[in-house]
MARDO-844675 format. One line per 4 residues: their letters; for each residue x, y, z of N, C-alpha, C. Coordinates in nm, 4 decimals. Layout:
<recs>
a	X Y Z X Y Z X Y Z  ...
</recs>
This chain:
<recs>
mtdh	0.0821 -0.1175 0.0058 0.0060 0.0220 -0.0001 0.0835 0.1168 -0.0313  0.0401 0.2298 -0.0473 0.0882 0.3664 -0.0848 0.0943 0.4105 0.0867  0.1847 0.5126 0.0973 0.0840 0.6165 0.2015 0.0078 0.7034 0.1294  -0.0451 0.7425 0.0450 -0.1952 0.8108 0.0155 -0.2846 0.6669 0.0144
wnfh	-0.2863 0.6162 0.0235 -0.3858 0.4323 -0.0218 -0.4937 0.5171 0.0796  -0.6302 0.4741 0.0689 -0.7325 0.5359 0.1476 -0.8538 0.4623 0.0683  -0.9887 0.4250 0.1302 -1.0592 0.2818 0.1203 -1.1392 0.3846 0.0110  -1.2253 0.4749 0.0060 -1.2763 0.5947 -0.0861 -1.2602 0.5508 -0.1968
nyva	-1.1223 0.5929 -0.2229 -1.0723 0.5763 -0.4354 -1.0315 0.4627 -0.4334  -0.9944 0.3261 -0.3234 -0.8485 0.2456 -0.3789 -1.0014 0.1065 -0.3577  -1.1397 0.1325 -0.2582 -1.1856 0.0634 -0.2573 -1.3456 0.0429 -0.3249  -1.3786 0.1628 -0.2423 -1.5295 0.2088 -0.2412 -1.5469 0.2646 -0.4335
iple	-1.4789 0.3474 -0.4462 -1.5154 0.3844 -0.6382 -1.5174 0.2652 -0.7125  -1.4090 0.1601 -0.6897 -1.3842 0.0858 -0.8419 -1.4929 -0.0553 -0.7911  -1.5744 -0.0759 -0.7132 -1.6245 -0.1348 -0.5952 -1.7800 -0.0569 -0.6397  -1.7662 0.0963 -0.7198 -1.9360 0.0629 -0.7048 -1.9486 0.0924 -0.8790
klts	-1.7821 0.0435 -0.9022 -1.8580 0.0482 -1.0951 -1.8800 -0.0862 -1.1189  -1.8135 -0.1885 -1.0300 -1.8317 -0.3388 -1.0743 -2.0032 -0.3989 -0.9838  -2.0370 -0.3065 -0.9085 -2.1935 -0.3166 -0.9094 -2.3188 -0.2658 -1.0110  -2.2619 -0.1841 -1.1004 -2.3568 -0.0877 -1.1944 -2.4240 -0.0259 -1.1174
kdys	-2.3011 0.0538 -1.0004 -2.4015 0.1724 -0.9556 -2.4717 0.1141 -0.8930  -2.5331 0.0188 -0.8616 -2.6556 -0.0432 -0.8127 -2.6010 -0.0002 -0.6016  -2.4371 0.0408 -0.5499 -2.4112 0.1163 -0.4435 -2.3018 0.2376 -0.4889  -2.3691 0.3160 -0.4494 -2.2551 0.4418 -0.4120 -2.1382 0.4070 -0.3207
adei	-2.0456 0.5193 -0.3899 -1.8898 0.4629 -0.3228 -1.9168 0.5044 -0.1932  -2.0317 0.6449 -0.1649 -2.0362 0.6938 -0.0265 -2.1201 0.5734 0.0347  -2.1669 0.4733 -0.0358 -2.2945 0.4390 0.0901 -2.1840 0.2722 0.1327  -2.0915 0.2041 0.0608 -1.9814 0.1529 0.0751 -1.9128 0.1495 0.1424
etga	-1.9345 0.3189 0.1561 -1.7886 0.3408 0.2494 -1.8569 0.3174 0.4091  -1.9870 0.4133 0.4079 -2.0241 0.3976 0.5293 -2.1014 0.2449 0.5651  -2.0938 0.1111 0.5613 -2.1825 0.0282 0.5863 -2.2136 -0.0815 0.4966  -2.2206 -0.0201 0.3838 -2.3318 -0.1452 0.2539 -2.1138 -0.2216 0.1795
fvea	-1.9874 -0.2476 0.2265 -1.8944 -0.2793 0.2182 -1.8979 -0.4159 0.1363  -1.9294 -0.4751 0.2259 -1.9027 -0.6464 0.2095 -2.1044 -0.6821 0.1346  -2.1912 -0.6053 0.1543 -2.3426 -0.6252 0.0758 -2.2897 -0.5662 -0.1198  -2.2154 -0.4682 -0.0967 -2.2375 -0.4166 -0.2216 -2.0932 -0.6058 -0.3249
mlsv	-1.9864 -0.6258 -0.1966 -1.9206 -0.7225 -0.2767 -1.9491 -0.8560 -0.3355  -2.1073 -0.8950 -0.2262 -2.2020 -0.9990 -0.2342 -2.3042 -0.9852 -0.3586  -2.3848 -0.8518 -0.3957 -2.3888 -0.8206 -0.4869 -2.3964 -0.8620 -0.6136  -2.1782 -0.7771 -0.6345 -2.0990 -0.8061 -0.7432 -2.1431 -1.0294 -0.7538
lsad	-2.1364 -1.1115 -0.6654 -2.1020 -1.2079 -0.6716 -2.2745 -1.2389 -0.6554  -2.3205 -1.1950 -0.6704 -2.5013 -1.3031 -0.6621 -2.5371 -1.3607 -0.5467  -2.4769 -1.2804 -0.4662 -2.4920 -1.3648 -0.2512 -2.5587 -1.2962 -0.2058  -2.6557 -1.3440 -0.1283 -2.7844 -1.3045 -0.0713 -2.7303 -1.2706 0.1350
aqnl	-2.6687 -1.1505 0.1822 -2.6250 -1.1591 0.3110 -2.6229 -1.1871 0.4060  -2.8049 -1.2090 0.4041 -2.8479 -1.3205 0.4938 -2.8311 -1.4089 0.5021  -2.7835 -1.4972 0.3860 -2.7246 -1.6495 0.4034 -2.5605 -1.5996 0.4348  -2.4983 -1.5496 0.4543 -2.3338 -1.5173 0.4563 -2.2639 -1.6341 0.5579
plya	-2.3931 -1.6716 0.6244 -2.2602 -1.7503 0.7305 -2.3295 -1.9542 0.7004  -2.4607 -1.8906 0.5668 -2.4275 -2.1051 0.5245 -2.3275 -2.0605 0.4449  -2.3343 -1.9409 0.3473 -2.1895 -1.9683 0.2526 -2.0658 -1.9547 0.2892  -1.9897 -1.9342 0.5091 -1.9260 -1.8701 0.4864 -1.8353 -2.0723 0.5547
tffs	-1.9961 -2.1570 0.5975 -1.9861 -2.2542 0.6257 -1.9635 -2.3511 0.5116  -2.0664 -2.3288 0.3409 -2.0185 -2.4026 0.2578 -1.8716 -2.3744 0.1945  -1.8084 -2.2991 0.1837 -1.7076 -2.2276 0.1167 -1.6263 -2.3087 0.1936  -1.6128 -2.2900 0.3247 -1.4866 -2.3571 0.4510 -1.4524 -2.5435 0.4006
kcnt	-1.6275 -2.5546 0.3912 -1.5865 -2.7217 0.3911 -1.5551 -2.7629 0.1940  -1.5975 -2.6800 0.0949 -1.5792 -2.6525 -0.0141 -1.3743 -2.6154 -0.0446  -1.3359 -2.5790 0.0428 -1.1708 -2.5796 0.0718 -1.1291 -2.6618 0.0997  -1.1538 -2.7680 0.2105 -1.1542 -2.8754 0.2689 -1.1270 -3.0026 0.1796
llgk	-1.2313 -2.9847 0.0578 -1.2798 -3.0980 0.0126 -1.1722 -3.0924 -0.1540  -1.1643 -2.8985 -0.1943 -1.1407 -2.8967 -0.2987 -1.0172 -3.0218 -0.3571  -1.0613 -3.0630 -0.5095 -0.9615 -3.1911 -0.5229 -0.9061 -3.3223 -0.5266  -1.0054 -3.3452 -0.4090 -1.0367 -3.4711 -0.3874 -1.1133 -3.5876 -0.4431
kkse	-1.0915 -3.6932 -0.4397 -1.1724 -3.7626 -0.5158 -1.2875 -3.8201 -0.4294  -1.3860 -3.8695 -0.4976 -1.5042 -3.9131 -0.3876 -1.4532 -4.0336 -0.3520  -1.3673 -4.1006 -0.3618 -1.2909 -4.2069 -0.2754 -1.2298 -4.1594 -0.1760  -1.2246 -4.0243 -0.1014 -1.1240 -3.9053 0.0021 -1.2459 -3.8482 0.0263
ipde	-1.3536 -3.8646 0.0240 -1.4809 -3.7555 0.0650 -1.6147 -3.8693 0.1072  -1.5644 -3.8599 0.2799 -1.6984 -3.9277 0.3349 -1.8369 -3.9133 0.3197  -1.8982 -4.0449 0.2455 -2.0724 -4.0055 0.2394 -2.1477 -3.8748 0.2926  -2.1234 -3.9135 0.3775 -2.2372 -3.7728 0.5267 -2.1405 -3.6427 0.4649
daaa	-2.0356 -3.6705 0.4462 -1.9650 -3.5046 0.4084 -1.9974 -3.4848 0.2319  -2.0408 -3.5345 0.1711 -2.0700 -3.4946 0.0111 -2.1995 -3.4472 0.0419  -2.3166 -3.5514 0.1029 -2.4687 -3.5375 0.1313 -2.5239 -3.4051 0.1859  -2.3689 -3.3363 0.3292 -2.4053 -3.2241 0.3913 -2.3678 -3.0984 0.3411
lfea	-2.2291 -3.1571 0.2428 -2.1844 -2.9930 0.1375 -2.3223 -2.9594 -0.0141  -2.3515 -3.1364 -0.0336 -2.4764 -3.0546 -0.1509 -2.6179 -3.0259 -0.0663  -2.6739 -3.0517 0.0102 -2.7398 -2.9863 0.1293 -2.7377 -2.8681 0.0779  -2.6477 -2.8117 0.1566 -2.6017 -2.7190 0.2145 -2.5918 -2.6230 0.0335
fkli	-2.4990 -2.6867 -0.0703 -2.5515 -2.6119 -0.1602 -2.6911 -2.5755 -0.2652  -2.7655 -2.6755 -0.2323 -2.9294 -2.6815 -0.2721 -2.9766 -2.5808 -0.1510  -2.9291 -2.5588 -0.0547 -2.9962 -2.4473 0.0463 -2.9633 -2.3413 -0.0005  -2.8633 -2.3210 -0.0674 -2.7600 -2.1579 -0.1252 -2.9036 -2.1455 -0.1922
iekr	-2.8873 -2.2602 -0.3337 -2.9124 -2.1820 -0.4926 -3.1145 -2.2125 -0.4339  -3.1345 -2.2231 -0.3665 -3.3227 -2.2737 -0.3439 -3.3780 -2.1399 -0.3877  -3.3942 -2.0643 -0.3987 -3.3965 -1.9044 -0.3743 -3.3874 -1.8428 -0.5321  -3.2937 -1.9384 -0.6526 -3.2886 -1.8947 -0.7477 -3.3934 -1.9599 -0.8543
kdvm	-3.4089 -1.8963 -0.9374 -3.5844 -1.9290 -1.0298 -3.5338 -1.9870 -1.1469  -3.3890 -1.9842 -1.2015 -3.3236 -2.0480 -1.2988 -3.2094 -2.1457 -1.2499  -3.2465 -2.2196 -1.1896 -3.1611 -2.3568 -1.1475 -3.2395 -2.4730 -1.0627  -3.2541 -2.5514 -1.1498 -3.3629 -2.6375 -1.0725 -3.2464 -2.7836 -1.0588
l	-3.3261 -2.8351 -0.9965 -3.2287 -2.9796 -0.8716 -3.3886 -3.0740 -0.8857
</recs>
């Protein structure tokens, strides 16, 4: 980081552009930082604990073969995945 680094110019403004201006730089700076990033990822902030659990488990299983993943873990991870996408109308399982 440079001596002149500041959140507004180096985070809020670029993030505002990524959100297609759904969030202003000022909103991002005054409390909508995570929400703005989640909107770019199309993630619901209310489900953040579920996403955290899901991604943490994904991280531990990434690159593993089925033979290396206990059935219970695979089933639990897939159930968590289905809960995450349940609200999306364009995905049917």
